[in-house]
C-alpha positions in Angstrom: -6.4 3.8 -21.9 -5.4 0.6 -20.9 -7.6 -3.0 -20.5 -8.6 -4.4 -16.8 -9.4 -7.8 -18.0 -9.8 -8.8 -14.6 -12.8 -7.0 -14.9 -14.1 -7.9 -17.7 -12.9 -5.2 -20.1 -10.8 -5.5 -22.8 -7.9 -3.9 -24.8 -8.8 -0.8 -26.9 -5.4 -0.9 -27.7 -5.5 -1.3 -32.3 -3.0 -3.8 -33.5 -2.3 -4.9 -37.3 -2.3 -8.6 -36.5 -2.6 -11.4 -34.1 1.5 -12.0 -34.7 2.4 -8.7 -33.6 0.5 -9.0 -30.6 1.7 -12.7 -29.6 5.2 -11.1 -30.3 4.9 -8.2 -27.5 3.5 -10.6 -25.2 6.4 -13.0 -25.6 8.8 -10.3 -25.1 7.1 -8.7 -22.0 6.6 -12.1 -20.6 10.8 -12.8 -21.3 11.4 -9.3 -19.9 9.4 -10.1 -16.7 10.7 -13.2 -16.1 14.3 -11.8 -16.7 13.9 -8.7 -14.2 13.0 -11.5 -11.4 16.9 -12.3 -11.2 18.0 -9.0 -11.2 15.1 -6.8 -9.2 12.4 -8.5 -7.6 12.9 -11.4 -6.0 10.2 -14.4 -5.0 8.9 -15.1 -1.5 7.5 -18.6 -0.9 3.8 -17.8 0.6 3.5 -19.0 4.1 0.8 -22.1 3.6 -1.4 -22.1 7.2 -3.3 -25.4 7.8 -6.8 -22.9 8.1 -7.9 -19.5 7.7 -8.4 -18.2 11.4 -10.3 -15.2 9.6 -13.1 -17.6 8.4 -13.8 -18.5 12.0 -13.5 -15.2 13.3 -16.1 -13.6 10.9 -18.1 -16.4 11.5 -18.3 -15.6 15.2 -18.5 -12.4 14.7 -21.6 -12.7 12.8 -23.1 -14.3 15.2 -21.8 -12.6 17.9 -24.0 -9.6 20.1 -22.8 -7.4 22.6 -25.0 -6.1 25.6 -27.9 -8.1 23.9 -27.4 -6.4 20.7 -26.3 -8.1 17.3 -22.8 -7.1 16.4 -22.8 -4.9 13.0 -22.1 -5.7 9.6 -18.3 -5.9 9.0 -19.7 -4.3 5.7 -21.5 -1.5 7.4 -21.2 2.0 6.6 -18.5 4.4 8.6 -21.7 6.0 10.0 -23.7 2.9 11.3 -20.1 1.7 12.8 -19.8 5.3 14.4 -22.7 5.2 15.8 -22.4 1.4 17.0 -19.4 2.1 19.2 -20.1 5.1 20.4 -23.1 3.7 22.4 -20.7 0.9 23.7 -19.0 1.2 27.0 -15.2 0.9 27.4 -15.7 -2.2 29.2 -17.9 -3.6 26.1 -15.3 -2.3 23.7 -12.8 -4.4 25.2 -15.1 -7.2 25.4 -15.7 -6.9 22.2 -11.7 -6.7 21.0 -10.8 -10.0 23.5 -13.8 -11.7 21.5 -13.1 -10.6 18.1 -9.5 -9.5 17.5 -9.1 -10.4 14.5 -12.5 -9.0 12.8 -12.5 -5.9 14.7 -8.7 -5.2 14.2 -9.6 -5.0 10.6 -13.0 -3.8 10.6 -12.6 -0.5 9.0 -14.8 2.2 10.6 -14.1 1.3 13.7 -12.3 3.6 15.8 -8.6 3.8 15.7 -7.5 3.5 19.0 -9.9 0.1 19.2 -8.8 -1.6 16.3 -4.9 -0.8 17.7 -6.1 -2.9 20.8 -7.7 -5.9 19.2 -4.7 -6.0 17.0 -2.0 -6.5 19.8 -4.8 -8.8 21.0 -4.6 -10.7 17.4 -0.5 -10.3 17.1 -0.1 -11.8 20.8 -2.2 -15.1 19.8 -0.7 -16.2 16.4 2.7 -15.2 18.1 1.7 -18.0 20.4 1.0 -20.3 17.4 4.0 -19.8 15.5 5.9 -20.6 18.6 4.4 -23.6 19.3 4.6 -24.3 15.5 9.1 -24.3 16.2 8.8 -27.3 18.2 6.5 -29.0 15.8 8.0 -32.5 15.0 5.5 -33.0 12.2 7.1 -30.0 10.1 10.0 -29.6 8.3 13.3 -28.3 9.1 12.4 -24.8 6.7 8.5 -25.1 8.6 10.2 -24.8 12.3 12.2 -22.0 10.3 9.7 -19.9 9.2 7.3 -20.4 12.4 10.5 -18.7 14.1 10.9 -15.6 11.8 7.1 -15.3 11.7 7.4 -15.7 15.7 10.0 -13.1 16.0 8.4 -10.4 13.6 5.0 -10.9 15.7 6.9 -10.1 18.6 8.0 -7.4 16.7 4.9 -5.4 16.0 3.9 -6.3 19.6 6.7 -3.5 21.0 5.4 -0.9 23.1 4.3 2.1 21.3 3.2 -0.1 17.8 0.0 1.5 16.5 -1.2 -1.8 13.8 -4.0 -0.9 12.4 -4.7 -4.2 10.7 -3.6 -7.5 11.2 -4.4 -11.0 9.3 -1.9 -13.3 9.7 -3.4 -15.9 7.1 -1.1 -17.4 4.1 1.8 -14.7 3.8 0.0 -12.5 6.0 -1.0 -8.4 6.1 -0.5 -5.2 8.0 -0.8 -1.9 8.3 0.9 0.3 10.9 0.4 3.7 11.6 3.1 6.9 12.7 1.7 9.6 14.4 -2.0 10.1 15.8 -4.5 8.9 12.9 -7.5 10.3 14.9 -6.5 14.6 14.8 -3.9 14.7 11.6 -4.5 16.9 9.7 -3.3 16.1 6.8 -2.6 11.5 6.3 0.0 9.6 3.9 -0.5 6.6 2.7 2.3 4.3 1.7 1.9 1.7 -0.4 4.6 -1.0 -1.4 5.3 -3.5 -4.3 5.8 -7.1 -4.9 7.0 -9.5 -2.1 5.2 -7.5 0.4 4.2 -9.6 3.4 4.5 -9.8 6.7 7.9 -11.2 6.9 9.0 -8.4 4.6 7.3 -5.3 6.3 9.7 -3.8 8.2 13.6 -4.8 7.5 17.1 -4.3 9.7 19.1 -4.3 6.7 18.0 -2.1 3.4 15.2 -0.3 6.3 14.0 2.2 3.8 13.0 -0.3 0.9 10.4 -1.7 3.7 7.2 -0.6 4.2 7.5 0.6 7.5 11.5 2.0 6.7 9.1 3.9 4.1 6.1 5.3 6.2 8.5 6.3 9.4 11.0 8.0 7.3 8.3 10.3 5.6 6.8 10.8 9.0 9.9 12.3 10.0 10.6 14.2 6.7 7.1 15.1 7.1 7.6 16.5 10.4 10.8 18.9 9.5 9.3 20.2 6.5 6.1 21.8 8.7 6.1 21.1 12.3 2.6 22.9 12.6 0.8 20.3 10.6 -0.4 17.7 12.8 0.3 14.5 10.5 0.3 10.7 10.4 1.7 8.0 8.1 0.4 4.6 7.4 2.5 1.6 6.2 0.2 -0.1 4.4 0.5 -3.7 3.2 -3.0 -4.3 3.9 -2.9 -6.1 0.5 -2.2 -9.6 -1.5 0.8 -8.4 -3.2 2.9 -10.4 -6.5 5.6 -12.7 -4.7 8.4 -12.1 -7.4 8.1 -11.7 -10.6 5.4 -13.8 -12.9 2.1 -13.5 -14.2 0.9 -11.8 -10.9 3.3 -9.1 -11.2 2.6 -8.8 -14.5 -1.1 -9.0 -14.8 -4.0 -6.4 -12.7 -5.3 -9.1 -11.0 -4.3 -8.4 -7.6 -3.4 -4.8 -8.0 -7.8 -4.7 -8.7 -8.5 -6.7 -5.2 -5.4 -4.4 -3.6 -7.6 -1.0 -4.7 -10.6 -2.3 -3.7 -9.1 -2.9 0.2 -7.2 0.7 -0.5 -10.2 2.5 -1.6 -12.1 1.2 1.5 -9.5 2.1 4.2 -9.3 5.2 2.7 -13.2 6.4 3.1 -13.1 4.9 6.3 -10.0 7.3 7.7 -11.5 9.3 10.7 -12.4 12.9 10.6 -12.3 14.9 7.3 -8.1 15.6 6.9 -6.6 15.8 3.6 -5.0 12.3 2.2 -2.1 11.6 -0.1 -0.7 8.1 -1.9 3.0 7.4 -2.0 3.0 4.5 -4.1 5.7 2.6 -5.0 6.5 -0.1 -7.7 4.0 -2.4 -8.1 1.8 -0.2 -5.2 1.5 2.8 -8.6 -0.5 -0.2 -9.9 -2.6 -0.7 -7.1 -2.7 2.9 -7.2 -3.6 3.7 -10.5 -6.6 1.0 -10.4 -7.4 2.2 -6.8 -8.1 6.1 -8.5 -10.6 5.3 -10.4 -12.9 5.8 -7.7 -11.1 7.3 -5.0 -12.5 9.3 -2.0 -12.3 12.7 -2.7 -10.5 13.5 0.1 -7.0 12.2 -1.6 -5.0 15.5 -3.3 -2.4 13.6 -4.5 -1.6 10.0 -6.2 2.9 10.0 -6.3 4.0 6.6 -8.1 7.9 6.0 -7.8 9.7 3.4 -9.9 6.3 2.7 -11.6 5.9 0.0 -14.0 2.8 1.9 -15.3 -0.6 2.6 -13.5 -2.8 0.6 -16.3 -3.9 3.8 -17.9 -2.0 5.6 -21.1 -2.6 8.7 -19.7 -3.0 10.3 -16.1 -6.5 11.7 -17.6 -7.7 7.9 -17.9 -7.8 7.9 -14.1 -10.5 10.0 -14.0 -9.1 11.0 -10.5 -9.6 14.7 -9.0 -6.2 14.1 -7.2 -2.8 15.5 -8.9 -0.9 12.7 -10.4 2.9 12.5 -9.9 5.7 10.8 -10.6 9.2 10.4 -10.0 12.1 7.9 -11.0 15.5 7.7 -10.7 18.6 7.5 -13.6 19.5 3.7 -12.1 16.2 2.4 -11.3 16.1 -0.7 -13.2 12.1 -0.5 -13.4 13.0 1.8 -16.7 13.8 -1.9 -18.5 10.0 -3.2 -18.4 8.0 -2.7 -21.8 5.5 -0.1 -20.5 2.9 -1.2 -22.5 -0.1 -3.2 -21.9 -1.8 -6.4 -24.4 -4.5 -8.5 -23.2 -4.2 -7.9 -19.9 -0.4 -8.3 -19.6 1.7 -5.7 -18.7 1.0 -2.5 -16.7 0.8 0.4 -19.7 2.2 3.7 -20.5 5.4 5.1 -18.9 4.1 7.4 -16.0 7.2 9.9 -16.3 6.8 10.1 -19.4 5.7 13.5 -21.2 3.2 12.0 -23.1 1.3 10.2 -19.5 0.6 14.0 -18.7 1.5 13.4 -14.5 3.4 16.0 -12.9 7.3 14.7 -13.2 9.2 14.8 -9.9 12.9 14.7 -9.7 14.6 11.8 -7.5 18.4 12.9 -8.8 20.2 11.8 -5.6 17.6 8.3 -5.2 19.8 5.1 -5.7 18.2 2.1 -7.5 14.5 0.6 -7.3 14.2 1.5 -3.2 15.9 4.1 -2.6 13.2 7.0 -3.1 12.2 7.2 0.5 16.2 7.1 1.6 16.2 10.0 4.5 17.7 13.5 2.6 17.1 12.4 -0.5 15.5 14.9 -2.7 12.8 12.2 -3.8 11.6 12.0 0.3 11.5 15.7 0.3 9.2 16.0 -2.3 7.1 13.0 -0.7 7.3 15.6 2.3 5.9 18.7 0.5 3.5 16.7 -1.0 2.1 14.9 2.0 2.3 18.4 4.3 0.5 20.3 1.4 2.6 22.3 0.5 2.9 20.8 -3.4 4.5 24.1 -4.8 7.8 23.5 -2.8 8.6 20.2 -4.6 11.9 20.5 -7.1 10.4 19.2 -10.8 12.4 16.4 -12.7 12.6 18.7 -16.1 12.5 22.6 -16.0 11.3 23.5 -12.6 7.9 24.8 -13.7 6.5 22.0 -15.7 5.6 19.9 -12.7 3.8 23.2 -10.2 1.7 24.8 -13.4 -1.3 25.2 -11.3 -0.5 24.8 -7.7 -1.4 28.3 -6.8 0.8 31.5 -6.4 4.4 29.9 -4.5 7.3 30.1 -6.5 8.3 26.3 -7.2 11.7 25.2 -6.2 14.4 25.3 -9.0 15.2 22.0 -11.4 17.7 19.9 -10.1 
């Protein structure tokens, strides 16, 4: 089991001497830096003048409605359900107008109310960025970035979009829902990797390498796989991911912080539907850390193009969820040393035989970012898991090793 130095634990991996350990650390550092020029590219963080979330939270903590104090943002789901259930439609609307940044990110608040609050927050953030595009005090690059952010917020404001969370601070965080979250029988969560922020949340070119494209593609594939199953898919970019390949990408600090947010989001999902996590690249590190204390609603955790899950074996995740892994033959992530020393690196390779995951076929996926492309076996495998039909998947090896103990269904042949 790998270490969590950011949580105060130590590495149990036995090294023969200090020289060997330092050589391994150096090798890891060199490889990660080399990959920065080939696979993971850096995106500079947006530097906001102030954190609007801090002021919004202060206002919420001192706010009230109908003479009643507002609930703590850390209140449990049942408490929040009672609070919002007692409000009229007009009172809810006034809360959304007054406190959009808090209400839009309040795990446990009604989904439709969060969508409404985030539309208000997005519209206000768009106005701020529009003003910045004309700010002579900014550099040309600063005004250009403001223009990009303004256009992104306009896109997120398009009719029909369901923004579950939104935070414009820094590089920005956002999550979007496809489908009916309140009535879904199955919920899938797409957890993306490095360089994920509000600007890279969706892309026109290489659409299926961005969270929106991944989630939209998975949602369509799930509806095709099981039209009678009510599904919803969340594009979850609501954590601070590493910007490019550096120490943040090589360690688990941001993954640990993201895991806390992921666990909280899953626990607060409406209803009692089963949940599956689909974790790409560094997102699989987040999911690996989160797996240690996931809600029992999570039945499956599937990783693709993973640098590791902060574990030496699937059993180290201590999760009741099934653990799945896939990697296509030309994914450059295979060049990352799958090891962990003193907190650097992310542990064993999830597709290796010794790790113990159920290894899925990704035979026709292309490169590191091709797993969610329509028509691929990798996407069909994800969809089968997402709709609760894991025995329909195609395994990477002999067609039976990844579908053992799944019930009477016959697995599809290996490819």
